[in-house]
MARPA-599211 format. One line per 2 residues: their letters; for each residue x, y, z of N, C-alpha, C, O, CB. Coordinates in pm, whole numbers, always signed. Last residue first. Glycine has a CB too. Layout:
<sites>
a> X,Y,Z,X,Y,Z,X,Y,Z,X,Y,Z,X,Y,Z  ...
</sites>
This chain:
<sites>
rf> +12390,+9751,+12400,+12427,+9724,+12261,+12507,+9840,+12207,+12548,+9838,+12090,+12301,+9701,+12174  +12358,+9600,+12717,+12394,+9718,+12637,+12434,+9674,+12497,+12502,+9573,+12478,+12511,+9797,+12704
vv> +12101,+9465,+12900,+12206,+9434,+12803,+12233,+9559,+12720,+12141,+9615,+12660,+12166,+9313,+12713  +11984,+9384,+13216,+12004,+9490,+13119,+12122,+9456,+13031,+12229,+9422,+13080,+12026,+9626,+13189
qi> +11749,+9183,+13372,+11883,+9186,+13310,+11888,+9293,+13202,+11809,+9293,+13108,+11918,+9048,+13251  +11580,+9306,+13654,+11572,+9268,+13512,+11711,+9280,+13453,+11782,+9376,+13480,+11468,+9357,+13434
ek> +11674,+9372,+13906,+11570,+9270,+13894,+11551,+9220,+13751,+11512,+9105,+13729,+11438,+9326,+13945  +11854,+9574,+13951,+11908,+9444,+13911,+11801,+9338,+13882,+11833,+9228,+13837,+11999,+9392,+14018
ll> +11873,+9917,+13849,+11808,+9809,+13923,+11850,+9674,+13866,+11878,+9662,+13746,+11655,+9824,+13919  +12180,+10097,+13811,+12057,+10040,+13756,+12003,+9928,+13844,+12080,+9853,+13906,+12082,+9988,+13615
ks> +12421,+10187,+13892,+12304,+10242,+13960,+12173,+10180,+13913,+12067,+10209,+13970,+12300,+10391,+13940  +12614,+10090,+13727,+12602,+10026,+13858,+12480,+10075,+13935,+12439,+10011,+14032,+12728,+10052,+13940
ed> +12627,+10256,+13507,+12551,+10132,+13495,+12526,+10067,+13631,+12427,+9996,+13648,+12623,+10035,+13404  +12614,+10581,+13479,+12668,+10484,+13574,+12580,+10358,+13573,+12473,+10356,+13633,+12676,+10544,+13717
fs> +12713,+10794,+13232,+12604,+10706,+13273,+12662,+10594,+13357,+12750,+10521,+13311,+12526,+10649,+13149  +12789,+11145,+13185,+12825,+11004,+13197,+12703,+10925,+13241,+12602,+10982,+13282,+12943,+10985,+13297
ks> +12709,+11401,+12945,+12698,+11339,+13076,+12741,+11194,+13072,+12730,+11127,+12969,+12555,+11350,+13128  +12717,+11464,+12682,+12824,+11518,+12766,+12823,+11455,+12904,+12925,+11455,+12973,+12810,+11669,+12778
pa> +12651,+11276,+12383,+12619,+11315,+12521,+12741,+11365,+12597,+12853,+11316,+12579,+12558,+11198,+12594  +12686,+11429,+12061,+12718,+11320,+12152,+12695,+11365,+12296,+12717,+11482,+12327,+12865,+11274,+12132
si> +12411,+11653,+11984,+12543,+11596,+11962,+12566,+11482,+12060,+12475,+11443,+12134,+12653,+11704,+11977  +12101,+11716,+11813,+12180,+11696,+11934,+12313,+11630,+11899,+12324,+11560,+11799,+12102,+11612,+12037
ng> +11888,+11771,+11641,+12016,+11840,+11623,+12102,+11833,+11750,+12167,+11930,+11789,+11993,+11988,+11585  +11669,+11613,+11652,+11682,+11716,+11753,+11808,+11799,+11744,+11833,+11886,+11827,+11675,+11654,+11884
in> +11716,+11438,+11433,+11599,+11526,+11434,+11614,+11641,+11534,+11576,+11754,+11504,+11474,+11445,+11468  +12058,+11443,+11318,+11944,+11381,+11384,+11833,+11484,+11398,+11855,+11603,+11377,+11984,+11324,+11523
tg> +12390,+11394,+11222,+12261,+11452,+11188,+12151,+11373,+11258,+12152,+11250,+11257,+12238,+11452,+11034  +12609,+11265,+11313,+12627,+11404,+11270,+12499,+11472,+11230,+12496,+11592,+11207,+12723,+11409,+11156
td> +12564,+11027,+11422,+12596,+11026,+11279,+12622,+11167,+11225,+12652,+11185,+11107,+12483,+10961,+11200  +12588,+10871,+11705,+12609,+11008,+11657,+12657,+11005,+11512,+12775,+10983,+11485,+12711,+11084,+11747
lf> +12368,+10672,+11857,+12462,+10671,+11746,+12472,+10812,+11689,+12377,+10864,+11632,+12419,+10570,+11637  +12322,+10576,+12191,+12297,+10676,+12087,+12409,+10672,+11982,+12527,+10671,+12015,+12286,+10817,+12149
kq> +12301,+10232,+12271,+12371,+10359,+12284,+12344,+10448,+12164,+12343,+10402,+12050,+12521,+10336,+12301  +12031,+10064,+12386,+12108,+10090,+12264,+12172,+10227,+12274,+12102,+10328,+12285,+12018,+10080,+12138
ly> +11955,+9825,+12612,+11987,+9967,+12601,+12079,+9986,+12482,+12190,+9933,+12477,+12052,+10020,+12732  +11708,+9581,+12659,+11823,+9626,+12582,+11834,+9778,+12583,+11737,+9849,+12558,+11815,+9575,+12439
yk> +11633,+9331,+12884,+11599,+9467,+12843,+11724,+9528,+12781,+11831,+9528,+12841,+11547,+9553,+12965  +11522,+8993,+12876,+11630,+9091,+12877,+11578,+9226,+12828,+11490,+9232,+12743,+11749,+9044,+12790
kd> +11207,+8927,+13046,+11306,+8906,+12943,+11423,+9004,+12963,+11421,+9085,+13055,+11245,+8923,+12803  +10982,+8963,+13199,+11088,+8878,+13253,+11196,+8845,+13149,+11268,+8746,+13164,+11029,+8750,+13308
yg> +10729,+9177,+13306,+10829,+9154,+13202,+10946,+9075,+13261,+11002,+9116,+13362,+10879,+9289,+13141  +10527,+9252,+13478,+10559,+9111,+13466,+10656,+9077,+13356,+10667,+8961,+13316,+10435,+9035,+13445
rq> +10479,+9511,+13541,+10391,+9451,+13439,+10418,+9302,+13422,+10339,+9232,+13357,+10410,+9523,+13305  +10683,+9564,+13714,+10546,+9565,+13766,+10448,+9501,+13669,+10347,+9444,+13710,+10502,+9706,+13798
ql> +10900,+9563,+13535,+10889,+9461,+13640,+10747,+9451,+13692,+10696,+9341,+13712,+10985,+9493,+13755  +10846,+9791,+13383,+10851,+9659,+13319,+10832,+9548,+13423,+10759,+9452,+13400,+10984,+9640,+13244
ds> +10868,+9988,+13582,+10742,+9969,+13511,+10737,+9831,+13446,+10635,+9761,+13454,+10722,+10079,+13404  +11137,+9960,+13649,+11033,+9937,+13750,+10898,+9911,+13686,+10824,+9823,+13728,+11023,+10057,+13845
li> +11258,+10032,+13406,+11278,+9897,+13460,+11170,+9864,+13564,+11118,+9753,+13566,+11417,+9884,+13524  +11179,+10301,+13391,+11136,+10206,+13289,+11146,+10063,+13342,+11054,+9983,+13325,+11220,+10222,+13160
sn> +11315,+10395,+13615,+11170,+10411,+13608,+11112,+10315,+13506,+11007,+10254,+13530,+11133,+10556,+13573  +11576,+10345,+13539,+11520,+10269,+13651,+11368,+10281,+13656,+11300,+10187,+13696,+11580,+10318,+13784
id> +11597,+10539,+13342,+11602,+10397,+13303,+11548,+10309,+13414,+11480,+10210,+13388,+11746,+10355,+13268  +11583,+10764,+13508,+11484,+10743,+13403,+11480,+10597,+13360,+11373,+10538,+13344,+11515,+10833,+13281
ne> +11810,+10734,+13668,+11677,+10732,+13730,+11567,+10707,+13627,+11469,+10638,+13656,+11651,+10864,+13804  +12010,+10765,+13479,+11997,+10636,+13545,+11858,+10624,+13610,+11797,+10517,+13608,+12108,+10616,+13652
sl> +11851,+10968,+13220,+11945,+10942,+13328,+11929,+10801,+13382,+11843,+10725,+13335,+11925,+11044,+13441  +11827,+11085,+12895,+11777,+10986,+12991,+11886,+10955,+13094,+11999,+10922,+13058,+11733,+10856,+12917
ld> +11965,+11294,+12771,+11818,+11290,+12766,+11760,+11197,+12871,+11655,+11226,+12930,+11772,+11247,+12629  +12231,+11256,+12796,+12181,+11389,+12829,+12029,+11394,+12831,+11970,+11487,+12887,+12233,+11490,+12729
nh> +12271,+10993,+12709,+12290,+11025,+12850,+12237,+11162,+12891,+12203,+11183,+13007,+12434,+11016,+12884  +12055,+10816,+12525,+12138,+10935,+12513,+12150,+10991,+12654,+12049,+11031,+12713,+12077,+11043,+12410
lt> +11961,+10504,+12434,+12011,+10581,+12547,+12103,+10694,+12502,+12211,+10672,+12448,+12086,+10489,+12643  +11672,+10350,+12329,+11791,+10421,+12283,+11835,+10516,+12394,+11757,+10599,+12442,+11763,+10499,+12150
tr> +11555,+10044,+12453,+11554,+10189,+12465,+11683,+10245,+12409,+11791,+10193,+12437,+11536,+10233,+12612  +11337,+9759,+12416,+11466,+9825,+12404,+11448,+9976,+12414,+11340,+10029,+12386,+11536,+9787,+12271
ve> +11211,+9435,+12450,+11190,+9576,+12476,+11327,+9643,+12479,+11422,+9590,+12537,+11111,+9600,+12610  +11113,+9166,+12233,+11208,+9231,+12322,+11165,+9376,+12341,+11093,+9432,+12258,+11353,+9222,+12266
yd> +10950,+8844,+12174,+10967,+8990,+12158,+11074,+9040,+12252,+11121,+8968,+12340,+10832,+9064,+12184  +10748,+8587,+12049,+10879,+8624,+12100,+10900,+8774,+12074,+10870,+8823,+11965,+10992,+8539,+12034
ie> +10402,+8551,+12141,+10507,+8584,+12044,+10638,+8614,+12116,+10638,+8661,+12229,+10464,+8703,+11957  +10187,+8516,+12296,+10283,+8406,+12296,+10399,+8434,+12202,+10486,+8349,+12184,+10214,+8276,+12256
sk> +10076,+8798,+12500,+10081,+8715,+12380,+10183,+8603,+12395,+10256,+8596,+12494,+10115,+8800,+12257  +10095,+8964,+12711,+9990,+8861,+12718,+9998,+8764,+12601,+9933,+8659,+12603,+9853,+8926,+12722
ll> +10295,+9136,+12632,+10313,+9060,+12755,+10213,+8944,+12765,+10244,+8839,+12821,+10298,+9152,+12876  +10176,+9257,+12412,+10289,+9166,+12392,+10311,+9078,+12515,+10343,+8960,+12503,+10416,+9244,+12360
ld> +9983,+9414,+12545,+9942,+9315,+12446,+10053,+9211,+12425,+10026,+9091,+12421,+9907,+9383,+12312  +10141,+9587,+12692,+10057,+9490,+12762,+10012,+9378,+12669,+10005,+9262,+12709,+9935,+9560,+12822
lt> +10250,+9728,+12473,+10337,+9654,+12565,+10258,+9549,+12641,+10301,+9434,+12654,+10406,+9750,+12664  +10017,+9845,+12372,+10090,+9747,+12291,+10184,+9665,+12378,+10196,+9544,+12358,+10169,+9818,+12181
ns> +9950,+10018,+12580,+9857,+9911,+12542,+9927,+9803,+12461,+9901,+9684,+12479,+9741,+9969,+12461  +10170,+10191,+12572,+10147,+10109,+12691,+10052,+9993,+12660,+10073,+9881,+12709,+10089,+10195,+12803
fe> +10128,+10318,+12324,+10248,+10235,+12346,+10226,+10138,+12462,+10257,+10020,+12452,+10371,+10323,+12374  +9894,+10455,+12391,+9892,+10355,+12284,+10011,+10260,+12297,+9998,+10139,+12282,+9893,+10423,+12146
gy> +9995,+10625,+12595,+9887,+10532,+12622,+9879,+10420,+12519,+9860,+10303,+12555,+9756,+10605,+12627  +10183,+10785,+12464,+10228,+10689,+12564,+10121,+10583,+12591,+10153,+10466,+12607,+10266,+10760,+12695
kn> +10148,+10978,+12268,+10101,+10843,+12243,+10153,+10740,+12343,+10166,+10622,+12311,+10140,+10802,+12104  +10197,+11242,+12185,+10119,+11215,+12306,+10063,+11074,+12302,+9945,+11053,+12329,+10004,+11318,+12320
sh> +10529,+11340,+12085,+10398,+11281,+12058,+10328,+11259,+12191,+10391,+11258,+12297,+10412,+11146,+11978  +10797,+11391,+12113,+10711,+11494,+12055,+10579,+11435,+12007,+10525,+11475,+11903,+10783,+11566,+11940
ti> +10970,+11227,+12245,+10915,+11177,+12119,+10834,+11283,+12043,+10806,+11267,+11924,+10827,+11057,+12145  +11047,+11379,+12469,+11149,+11314,+12386,+11094,+11273,+12250,+11165,+11283,+12149,+11206,+11193,+12457
at> +10812,+11478,+12582,+10925,+11568,+12559,+11028,+11509,+12463,+11088,+11582,+12384,+10992,+11603,+12691  +10655,+11248,+12610,+10617,+11350,+12513,+10734,+11442,+12481,+10753,+11481,+12365,+10499,+11432,+12566
fk> +10803,+11104,+12812,+10771,+11046,+12681,+10741,+11153,+12577,+10795,+11148,+12466,+10651,+10952,+12694  +10853,+11164,+13069,+10941,+11226,+12969,+10905,+11187,+12826,+10968,+11233,+12731,+11085,+11187,+12995
dk> +10673,+11023,+13218,+10682,+11166,+13244,+10773,+11239,+13145,+10770,+11362,+13138,+10732,+11189,+13383  +10708,+10754,+13131,+10585,+10828,+13101,+10601,+10978,+13116,+10549,+11054,+13034,+10474,+10780,+13190
pa> +11042,+10706,+12996,+10937,+10688,+13097,+10822,+10783,+13070,+10836,+10881,+12997,+10994,+10710,+13238  +11088,+10636,+12642,+11116,+10713,+12763,+11011,+10680,+12867,+10903,+10632,+12833,+11118,+10867,+12733
ky> +11055,+10435,+12443,+11130,+10558,+12416,+11175,+10631,+12541,+11287,+10684,+12546,+11047,+10649,+12333  +11085,+10129,+12384,+11034,+10202,+12501,+11112,+10332,+12503,+11221,+10339,+12559,+11050,+10118,+12638
dl> +11018,+9957,+12098,+11096,+10069,+12151,+11022,+10134,+12267,+10913,+10188,+12251,+11125,+10172,+12040  +11016,+9617,+12046,+10935,+9731,+12089,+11025,+9837,+12151,+11099,+9810,+12246,+10826,+9688,+12189
av> +11028,+9384,+11809,+11120,+9466,+11888,+11048,+9596,+11919,+11022,+9677,+11829,+11256,+9491,+11812  +10882,+9073,+11766,+10857,+9217,+11773,+10965,+9280,+11860,+10990,+9235,+11972,+10715,+9247,+11829
fd> +10845,+8793,+11553,+10923,+8862,+11655,+10890,+9010,+11649,+10872,+9067,+11541,+11076,+8838,+11636  +10659,+8704,+11376,+10734,+8603,+11450,+10817,+8664,+11563,+10855,+8595,+11657,+10824,+8527,+11356
ll> +10332,+8777,+11250,+10461,+8821,+11303,+10526,+8708,+11381,+10458,+8627,+11445,+10444,+8945,+11392  +10089,+8681,+11185,+10174,+8722,+11074,+10311,+8771,+11119,+10396,+8802,+11036,+10105,+8831,+10996
kl> +9861,+8599,+11324,+9985,+8522,+11333,+10079,+8552,+11216,+10139,+8462,+11157,+9953,+8371,+11338  +9642,+8752,+11349,+9652,+8677,+11224,+9779,+8593,+11218,+9803,+8524,+11119,+9647,+8772,+11106
el> +9702,+8875,+11589,+9586,+8785,+11584,+9590,+8698,+11459,+9546,+8583,+11463,+9456,+8865,+11588  +9915,+9037,+11506,+9937,+8928,+11602,+9824,+8826,+11596,+9847,+8705,+11598,+9951,+8985,+11744
le> +9787,+9216,+11335,+9897,+9133,+11283,+9924,+9014,+11376,+9952,+8903,+11330,+10024,+9217,+11267  +9608,+9336,+11516,+9558,+9258,+11403,+9666,+9166,+11348,+9638,+9050,+11317,+9508,+9352,+11292
ki> +9788,+9466,+11689,+9696,+9364,+11741,+9644,+9276,+11628,+9638,+9154,+11643,+9578,+9430,+11814  +9898,+9651,+11515,+9983,+9546,+11571,+9898,+9432,+11626,+9933,+9315,+11610,+10074,+9602,+11681
sp> +9674,+9810,+11462,+9744,+9742,+11353,+9828,+9627,+11405,+9828,+9518,+11348,+9833,+9841,+11277  +9600,+9911,+11717,+9508,+9825,+11641,+9578,+9746,+11530,+9546,+9630,+11507,+9398,+9910,+11581
yn> +9846,+10060,+11796,+9799,+9940,+11865,+9704,+9854,+11781,+9725,+9733,+11773,+9729,+9980,+11992  +10075,+10222,+11715,+9964,+10186,+11628,+9905,+10053,+11677,+9912,+9950,+11610,+10011,+10174,+11477
tg> +10289,+10246,+11885,+10179,+10343,+11899,+10062,+10317,+11805,+9959,+10385,+11815,+10230,+10481,+11876  +10526,+10099,+11880,+10411,+10047,+11953,+10289,+10137,+11959,+10195,+10107,+12032,+10451,+10016,+12087
nt> +10746,+10141,+11739,+10733,+10224,+11858,+10605,+10190,+11935,+10580,+10245,+12042,+10734,+10372,+11820  +10910,+9845,+11607,+10798,+9937,+11621,+10806,+10022,+11747,+10865,+9982,+11847,+10669,+9860,+11621
dl> +11000,+9598,+11383,+11055,+9702,+11471,+10949,+9810,+11484,+10902,+9862,+11383,+11190,+9760,+11415  +10910,+9268,+11337,+10861,+9406,+11329,+10934,+9492,+11431,+10932,+9463,+11550,+10709,+9413,+11353
ki> +11004,+8994,+11140,+11030,+9071,+11261,+10980,+9214,+11238,+11005,+9273,+11133,+11182,+9070,+11298  +10904,+8695,+11002,+10887,+8840,+10998,+10913,+8899,+11136,+10852,+8859,+11236,+10745,+8877,+10949
lf> +11033,+8429,+10796,+10996,+8482,+10926,+10985,+8634,+10915,+11048,+8695,+10829,+11099,+8442,+11034  +10914,+8309,+10478,+11004,+8390,+10561,+10945,+8418,+10699,+10824,+8428,+10716,+11034,+8522,+10491
gl> +10758,+8178,+10285,+10832,+8098,+10383,+10925,+8176,+10475,+11007,+8116,+10544,+10911,+7998,+10312  +10585,+8296,+10120,+10716,+8266,+10063,+10805,+8191,+10162,+10915,+8147,+10126,+10784,+8394,+10017
kk> +10380,+8348,+10291,+10359,+8245,+10189,+10489,+8205,+10122,+10503,+8093,+10073,+10260,+8294,+10083  +10485,+8566,+10428,+10475,+8437,+10497,+10455,+8323,+10397,+10507,+8213,+10417,+10360,+8439,+10598
iq> +10452,+8762,+10232,+10586,+8727,+10279,+10585,+8590,+10345,+10674,+8508,+10322,+10639,+8834,+10378  +10175,+8774,+10213,+10251,+8729,+10098,+10394,+8690,+10137,+10450,+8595,+10081,+10253,+8839,+9991
tc> +10118,+8873,+10469,+10061,+8745,+10425,+10140,+8688,+10308,+10169,+8569,+10305,+9913,+8763,+10385  +10242,+9120,+10463,+10296,+9015,+10550,+10243,+8877,+10511,+10315,+8778,+10519,+10262,+9045,+10696
fe> +10068,+9243,+10276,+10212,+9235,+10251,+10274,+9124,+10334,+10350,+9042,+10282,+10281,+9370,+10282  +9825,+9236,+10409,+9842,+9159,+10286,+9989,+9141,+10251,+10029,+9035,+10203,+9769,+9228,+10170
vl> +9899,+9397,+10644,+9838,+9265,+10651,+9863,+9183,+10524,+9917,+9073,+10532,+9689,+9277,+10675  +9993,+9657,+10649,+10091,+9548,+10641,+10029,+9410,+10626,+10100,+9313,+10599,+10177,+9550,+10763
dh> +9968,+9981,+10580,+9886,+9861,+10570,+9978,+9741,+10547,+10034,+9726,+10439,+9780,+9874,+10455  +10167,+10174,+10815,+10124,+10134,+10682,+10038,+10008,+10688,+10036,+9937,+10789,+10245,+10112,+10591
ss> +10260,+10202,+11065,+10173,+10309,+11016,+10113,+10276,+10880,+10019,+10341,+10835,+10251,+10440,+11008  +10443,+10007,+11114,+10304,+9977,+11147,+10208,+10088,+11111,+10086,+10072,+11124,+10293,+9949,+11293
ae> +10692,+10121,+11052,+10630,+10029,+10957,+10482,+10009,+10985,+10402,+9995,+10892,+10701,+9895,+10959  +10821,+10420,+11079,+10733,+10333,+11157,+10651,+10248,+11062,+10556,+10295,+11000,+10642,+10416,+11250
gg> +11168,+10484,+11010,+11027,+10516,+11010,+10948,+10428,+11106,+11002,+10370,+11200,+10973,+10502,+10872  +11174,+10124,+10993,+11142,+10255,+10938,+11226,+10365,+10999,+11342,+10343,+11036,+10996,+10285,+10958
sl> +11097,+9776,+10925,+11147,+9884,+11009,+11111,+10018,+10946,+11027,+10024,+10856,+11298,+9873,+11030  +11081,+9442,+10924,+11001,+9558,+10884,+11035,+9672,+10979,+11005,+9665,+11098,+10846,+9526,+10885
vv> +11288,+9192,+10812,+11269,+9290,+10919,+11192,+9409,+10862,+11235,+9469,+10763,+11405,+9335,+10980  +11254,+8859,+10728,+11236,+8996,+10679,+11210,+9085,+10800,+11122,+9057,+10881,+11118,+9006,+10575
gd> +11459,+8557,+10715,+11354,+8646,+10759,+11357,+8784,+10696,+11448,+8820,+10621,+11361,+8661,+10903  +11646,+8391,+10594,+11548,+8334,+10687,+11430,+8426,+10710,+11316,+8381,+10723,+11615,+8303,+10819
ll> +11763,+8357,+10255,+11740,+8436,+10375,+11637,+8366,+10462,+11552,+8292,+10413,+11694,+8579,+10339  +11758,+8138,+10086,+11885,+8207,+10107,+11879,+8296,+10232,+11977,+8308,+10305,+11921,+8292,+9983
nv> +11506,+8041,+10050,+11608,+7944,+10091,+11748,+8007,+10106,+11844,+7937,+10136,+11615,+7831,+9990  +11441,+8317,+9844,+11385,+8198,+9910,+11496,+8095,+9929,+11571,+8065,+9836,+11267,+8138,+9826
rt> +11522,+8532,+9699,+11598,+8501,+9821,+11538,+8386,+9901,+11581,+8360,+10014,+11605,+8623,+9909  +11356,+8596,+9498,+11492,+8556,+9458,+11577,+8515,+9578,+11690,+8469,+9562,+11560,+8670,+9383
kl> +11137,+8681,+9633,+11125,+8555,+9558,+11261,+8505,+9511,+11279,+8386,+9489,+11034,+8575,+9437  +11219,+8928,+9722,+11215,+8816,+9817,+11203,+8682,+9745,+11253,+8581,+9794,+11099,+8834,+9913
fs> +11185,+9088,+9492,+11319,+9063,+9546,+11319,+8939,+9635,+11408,+8854,+9625,+11369,+9186,+9626  +10907,+9084,+9479,+10986,+9032,+9366,+11128,+9000,+9411,+11185,+8897,+9372,+10988,+9133,+9250
li> +10847,+9214,+9716,+10810,+9073,+9700,+10885,+9008,+9584,+10922,+8891,+9591,+10659,+9060,+9677  +10941,+9470,+9655,+11004,+9393,+9763,+10971,+9244,+9749,+11058,+9159,+9768,+10956,+9446,+9900
de> +10769,+9544,+9446,+10913,+9543,+9425,+10982,+9455,+9530,+11070,+9376,+9497,+10970,+9686,+9430  +10520,+9538,+9574,+10548,+9441,+9467,+10698,+9430,+9440,+10749,+9321,+9414,+10475,+9481,+9339
ys> +10541,+9758,+9743,+10529,+9624,+9799,+10567,+9519,+9695,+10638,+9423,+9725,+10385,+9600,+9850  +10793,+9972,+9592,+10655,+9936,+9623,+10655,+9799,+9692,+10758,+9733,+9698,+10566,+9934,+9494
ys> +11060,+10199,+9663,+11010,+10066,+9632,+10862,+10053,+9668,+10814,+10115,+9763,+11091,+9960,+9707  +11132,+10449,+9742,+11191,+10400,+9617,+11133,+10266,+9573,+11155,+10224,+9460,+11340,+10387,+9633
gn> +10881,+10673,+9875,+11002,+10593,+9880,+11050,+10552,+9743,+11015,+10613,+9641,+10979,+10472,+9963  +10741,+10965,+10011,+10752,+10872,+9899,+10886,+10800,+9906,+10989,+10859,+9939,+10736,+10947,+9763
ks> +10776,+11107,+10236,+10640,+11061,+10207,+10637,+10965,+10089,+10540,+10892,+10071,+10550,+11180,+10178  +11014,+11156,+10500,+10981,+11123,+10361,+10837,+11076,+10348,+10783,+11012,+10438,+11077,+11016,+10307
fv> +11081,+11189,+10761,+11012,+11300,+10695,+10972,+11270,+10550,+10904,+11350,+10486,+11100,+11422,+10697  +11205,+10943,+10822,+11094,+10993,+10903,+11014,+11098,+10828,+10891,+11096,+10832,+11146,+11050,+11033
ie> +11417,+10926,+10637,+11310,+10828,+10635,+11186,+10883,+10706,+11074,+10870,+10655,+11355,+10697,+10701  +11577,+11141,+10710,+11527,+11133,+10573,+11409,+11037,+10563,+11313,+11062,+10490,+11638,+11089,+10478
kn> +11643,+11081,+10979,+11562,+11198,+10944,+11498,+11185,+10807,+11380,+11214,+10789,+11646,+11324,+10950  +11746,+10880,+11152,+11683,+10846,+11024,+11592,+10959,+10977,+11477,+10935,+10940,+11603,+10714,+11035
yc> +11830,+10934,+11402,+11922,+10972,+11294,+11867,+10934,+11156,+11934,+10955,+11055,+12057,+10905,+11315  +11674,+11055,+11690,+11659,+10975,+11569,+11750,+11025,+11457,+11747,+11143,+11422,+11513,+10976,+11522
fd> +11667,+11202,+11921,+11790,+11128,+11893,+11786,+11052,+11761,+11886,+10991,+11723,+11817,+11031,+12004  +11409,+11312,+11936,+11525,+11399,+11922,+11648,+11325,+11875,+11727,+11379,+11797,+11553,+11468,+12053
cr> +11144,+11179,+11746,+11238,+11160,+11857,+11366,+11240,+11833,+11423,+11236,+11724,+11271,+11010,+11874  +10876,+11217,+11650,+10988,+11301,+11610,+11093,+11297,+11721,+11127,+11400,+11781,+10941,+11449,+11582
mn> +10630,+10987,+11518,+10708,+11047,+11625,+10819,+11132,+11566,+10852,+11122,+11448,+10767,+10938,+11718  +10520,+10859,+11308,+10430,+10944,+11386,+10498,+11000,+11510,+10432,+11055,+11598,+10306,+10866,+11426
cg> +10692,+10852,+10994,+10682,+10811,+11134,+10590,+10909,+11206,+10581,+11026,+11169,+10823,+10807,+11203  +10811,+10753,+10665,+10726,+10822,+10759,+10727,+10766,+10900,+10759,+10649,+10922,+10589,+10820,+10710
tf> +10864,+10442,+10487,+10866,+10588,+10498,+10777,+10636,+10612,+10680,+10570,+10650,+10821,+10652,+10365  +11039,+10146,+10592,+10917,+10217,+10552,+10929,+10367,+10574,+10996,+10413,+10667,+10796,+10162,+10629
wv> +11272,+9925,+10490,+11262,+10053,+10561,+11141,+10132,+10509,+11142,+10179,+10395,+11393,+10136,+10545  +11339,+9601,+10544,+11252,+9685,+10463,+11225,+9812,+10543,+11163,+9808,+10649,+11118,+9611,+10426
ic> +11620,+9401,+10546,+11545,+9503,+10619,+11467,+9588,+10521,+11524,+9642,+10425,+11640,+9591,+10705  +11673,+9043,+10554,+11681,+9172,+10487,+11599,+9271,+10570,+11519,+9230,+10654,+11628,+9165,+10337
al> +11871,+8794,+10732,+11748,+8865,+10695,+11779,+8984,+10605,+11894,+9020,+10584,+11673,+8913,+10820  +11950,+8515,+10919,+11991,+8600,+10807,+11865,+8665,+10752,+11764,+8598,+10729,+12067,+8517,+10695
hg> +11925,+8493,+11277,+11872,+8473,+11142,+11940,+8565,+11041,+11980,+8677,+11073,+11722,+8497,+11142  +12005,+8559,+11528,+12000,+8417,+11493,+11952,+8388,+11354,+11939,+8272,+11315,+11914,+8347,+11588
ay> +11825,+8857,+11539,+11919,+8768,+11608,+11897,+8622,+11570,+11786,+8570,+11578,+11907,+8784,+11758  +11819,+9072,+11312,+11724,+8968,+11351,+11808,+8856,+11410,+11857,+8769,+11337,+11635,+8918,+11229
dl> +12033,+9238,+11264,+11906,+9298,+11302,+11798,+9198,+11340,+11695,+9237,+11395,+11856,+9383,+11192  +12265,+9100,+11177,+12264,+9168,+11306,+12125,+9207,+11354,+12100,+9208,+11475,+12350,+9290,+11297
ht> +12295,+9018,+10927,+12296,+8910,+11026,+12291,+8969,+11167,+12310,+8897,+11266,+12423,+8822,+11008  +12142,+9124,+10625,+12193,+9156,+10758,+12194,+9031,+10844,+12104,+8947,+10834,+12107,+9267,+10824
fk> +12078,+9241,+10301,+12134,+9134,+10384,+12180,+9190,+10518,+12250,+9291,+10523,+12251,+9065,+10313  +11957,+9454,+10173,+11936,+9319,+10118,+11990,+9207,+10206,+11954,+9091,+10188,+11999,+9310,+9984
tl> +11761,+9703,+10272,+11891,+9645,+10304,+11882,+9497,+10271,+11807,+9423,+10335,+11932,+9670,+10455  +11585,+9938,+10099,+11593,+9795,+10124,+11738,+9759,+10154,+11827,+9783,+10072,+11540,+9714,+10004
dy> +11375,+10229,+10154,+11498,+10161,+10114,+11490,+10014,+10151,+11401,+9971,+10224,+11621,+10227,+10180  +11109,+10319,+10173,+11217,+10413,+10149,+11342,+10344,+10095,+11406,+10393,+10002,+11251,+10488,+10276
iv> +10803,+10231,+10056,+10925,+10176,+10115,+11044,+10261,+10074,+11075,+10275,+9955,+10946,+10029,+10073  +10588,+10314,+9917,+10590,+10349,+10058,+10716,+10299,+10129,+10733,+10322,+10248,+10467,+10293,+10127
ki> +10494,+10420,+9624,+10610,+10352,+9680,+10629,+10398,+9824,+10680,+10507,+9850,+10739,+10380,+9595  +10198,+10357,+9455,+10267,+10441,+9551,+10379,+10361,+9617,+10358,+10248,+9661,+10169,+10496,+9657
nq> +10040,+10268,+9243,+10180,+10229,+9249,+10261,+10320,+9342,+10375,+10356,+9313,+10241,+10230,+9110  +9777,+10297,+9225,+9854,+10419,+9206,+10005,+10393,+9211,+10086,+10483,+9186,+9817,+10521,+9311
ss> +9699,+10035,+9268,+9651,+10104,+9149,+9733,+10229,+9120,+9757,+10264,+9004,+9505,+10141,+9166  +9834,+9962,+9506,+9858,+9889,+9383,+9815,+9967,+9259,+9885,+9967,+9158,+9785,+9757,+9387
yd> +9754,+10149,+9703,+9895,+10128,+9673,+9915,+10064,+9537,+10002,+10105,+9461,+9958,+10042,+9779  +9477,+10139,+9702,+9544,+10268,+9690,+9688,+10250,+9647,+9739,+10326,+9564,+9538,+10343,+9822
sn> +9424,+9869,+9737,+9389,+9932,+9610,+9460,+10065,+9591,+9499,+10100,+9480,+9239,+9952,+9600  +9675,+9663,+9854,+9579,+9765,+9892,+9550,+9844,+9766,+9643,+9883,+9695,+9632,+9857,+10009
in> +9732,+9412,+9672,+9756,+9443,+9812,+9650,+9540,+9859,+9543,+9497,+9901,+9898,+9501,+9834  +9720,+9173,+9453,+9634,+9284,+9493,+9652,+9312,+9641,+9594,+9244,+9725,+9486,+9254,+9460
m> +9954,+9083,+9213,+9915,+9077,+9352,+9831,+9197,+9387,+9867,+9311,+9354,+10037,+9068,+9444
</sites>
């Protein structure tokens, strides 16, 4: 298979790890998770430090495709996660995955707008989970990036598309307050978002990029705006 000349000829392994089976990460489907190396953000709450800072992984595209060939009719889909999967060349990889008959879900921070737009135009994605990291005024402080504009463009792109998708936020009570989440909810409502909005509680694994611990502040769910349904995970 000829994917990208840089990857195939040099056999660079851009995939950090492979979770061979999950029934949780792609709702309603049995899937595997492909964890890509590297990320263009440094979110304080991120517990995937090894993945974010890694430049070389354990698997190549060819390795994953070989595995998937053994899972035809056993798995429904493939989750592309990371790190940030959209930082890598995904077009040919996704094309080959689709030829095998799998659905593809992309987990993304939305900051690689041109790549995501191309994947959508080529109809290579079946579901997108978009991370809304923080409201605009806190975005840089939490992600240590200046890419709110790119994220915003991707959100608008998804709103105009026909693809199934969700918007979600990782909630650490010391970093994001009820007012911050309401700011996100207001922005989503103004853009015409009419789906469920997911709040994922911070997972304290003992290690994360910002070296933060479990939140000390409480979070009052009753203070959240009601116009959009909020679902806690």
